N, C-alpha and C positions, 0 to 999 in steps of 0.2 A: 424668326421665321421670315423667309424672302417672299416678296409678293408672288413669285411663281409657285410657291407651295400653297397658295390661297385658293387656286381654282384648279379645276380638271375639265378639259373640254371633252365634249361628246362627239367626236369625229364618227362613230359608229353608229349614230342615231338614224342617217339615211337608209341604211341597209336594214336597221331593225325596224323602223315604223314609217319610213318614207318621208320624213320630215327633217329638214336641215336644222343643225345647231343653230342657235339664236343668242345674243348677248343682250340681256336686260342690264342697261346702263345706270338707271336710276338707283342710288345707294351705293355705286361704284366710284372710286376716285378716278380722276385722270390717269394716275400712275397705274393703277390696276388695269384699267382699259389698256393702257399702252402694253403691259406685259402680256395681256391677252393677245392683242393684236401681233406682237412679236412671235408668240407661240404660234399663231396662224400662218405667219409669213415663214417660219421654218418648216412647216409642212406643205406650204405652197397651197394652203387652203384659202377659201373665202369665208366671210363671216357676215351676218345680218345682225345689224346694232338696233336696237330699238330703246325708247325713251333716253335719248341722247339730247339733252338740252343744247342751244346753240353756244352758250357760254362754255359749257363742258367741252364740247367738240373743238371750239377754238384752242383749247389749251393741250389738245392731243398731238403728239409728234406727227401722226401722219394725217392731220385734218386736211391738208392740201389734196391729199391723194383718196380721200373718202367721196364716194357718191352720197351725198348729204341732202336731206329734204327736212328743212326747218319746219314747215307745216305739220307733217307727220312725226318729226323728231325721230326719223330712222337714218340709217347710213348702210352702205354696202362698202366693205372692205374687200378688194379683189374683185376678180370676174365673176359677174352673175350669170347664169344660163341665159341663153338668148331666148326670147320670147317667141313662142311658135303657136299655131293654130288658131282657131276661131275663139272668141271670147265666150267661155262657159260660165262665167260668174257676173252677176250684176252687183255692183256696190251702189246702193241707194241711201242718199243722205236727206233726212227730214229738212233740214235747214242748212244754211251756209256755216253755221256755227258748229254743226256736227261733222263738217269735211275734214277737219284733223282726224278725227277717228276713222273716217272712211278711206282717207289717204294712207293710214297706217296699213289698213287691210290691203290696199291695192299695192302697196310696195312690197308686202309679204308674198303676195301673189306672183308679182313680177319676179321678185328674186327667185321663185320657184319655177319660173320661166312659163307661167300661165297668164294669157290674156285676160283682161277682165274690162268691162264697161262702167263707167261712173255716171250716175243720175244724181245731181244735186239739186237741192231746194225744190223737193217734192211733197213738201209736208200737207197734212190734212187740213190745215188751216185755208189752204187754197187747193181744195180737192181736184179741180180742173187740173193742176199741174200735173199730178199723178195720173189722172184718167187720160192725159193726152199723150202719155209716154208709156201706158202699161202694156201695149201690144209689144214693145221694143225690150220691156223688162221681161215678159212671159216668154221671149226667145231664148233665155238663159236658164239651164237646168238647176243652178244654185242662184239664190238671191240673198245678199247680205244686206241688212238694214239698219242703219245707224239713225236713232232718234233719241232725243231727250225730253224735258218736260213731261207732258203726260204719255210719252211714247206710243201713241195711237197708231203710227204709221205701220210698225210690223203686224198688227193684228189685221189692218185693212189690207196690206199686201199679201198676208197670209190667206185672206179670203178670196183674192183675185188670181193668183197663180198656182199653177199645179207642181211647181218644182219645189226643191228643198228650200225653206227660208230660216236663216240665222239671224237673230236679233242681237243688235249690240245697244243696250241703254248706255246714253250718255250724260255725263254731268253738267249738261246744259239746262238752265232754268232757274227761276227765283224761288225764294222762300223755302216753301214745302217741299220743292223739287229735291231738295236735302242732298245736293252733290251727285243726283243720279239715281238714288234710292227710290224715289217715287216710280222713275221711269224702269228700274228693274223689277219692282214689285207689279208694275202694270204688265210687263211682258211676260212674267212669270205666271200672272193671273189671266193671260189672254184667252179669248173664247174661240179663237182661231186654232184648230187642232195641228199638232205636229211641229210646231214651232220650236226650233233650238235656241236657247238663250245662253250667251256668255256674259262675263262679268261687266261691271261699269267701264265703259272706255276701252274695251279690249278688242280693238281692231285686230291686232295680232292673233288672237285666240279665235277669232271669227274667221280669219283667213286659213288658219290652221285646219278648222272644222270644215271649210270648204274643200280644203286639199284632200282630206281624209275621204270625203265623199266622191270626190273626182277619182281618187285612187281605187276605192272600193268599186266604183262603175266601171273602171279600166279593167279591174281583174275579173269581174262578172263577164265582160265583153270578150275577153280573150281566153276564159276558162281557166285562169291561172289563180293559185291560192294565195299569192304574194303579190 
């Protein structure tokens, strides 16, 4: 079996659900990723790559042509849409250690042509950092909150903003933080009503949830079904 027979790219995904195809690179060899990029090039298509470690990126034939971000471990192959309009999504990171997950969300939103605002290091251990910026955060109809350890920040934000809140528990923390499981349990048990929760470190999934909300709001505003 050739490498090209090991994958089928979903180029119809945007028309079907409004989200672009993305390539999860963890577990894929450089040779497999090269073959995927070759298939995209043959169609003149762009691709978003996630969980692409720097060492693996360096081994790709097209490494020099990728728009690569080592912090978020994301890359863009080809031309991404131009970012237009005001920022509708706030991406809030509890601490600097949560920024890689926050930046993954930002990169996914940018690939979709959506502007977003980053608010970093506003965790509840120094609550004044959050309260000093809460009015800026409230200006965004969708808020993504990345937090590890006890993941208290999504609950606090959920009680202060009227917009949709998407919580991303991160794998940051000591001991019983258990690689993000404590954070995941905390946000699932949040007393703030209506918070959406994605999996541990899943900045990509949080951004996709935000995009679905924005697409739904756009359909409601225009009276269209799709």
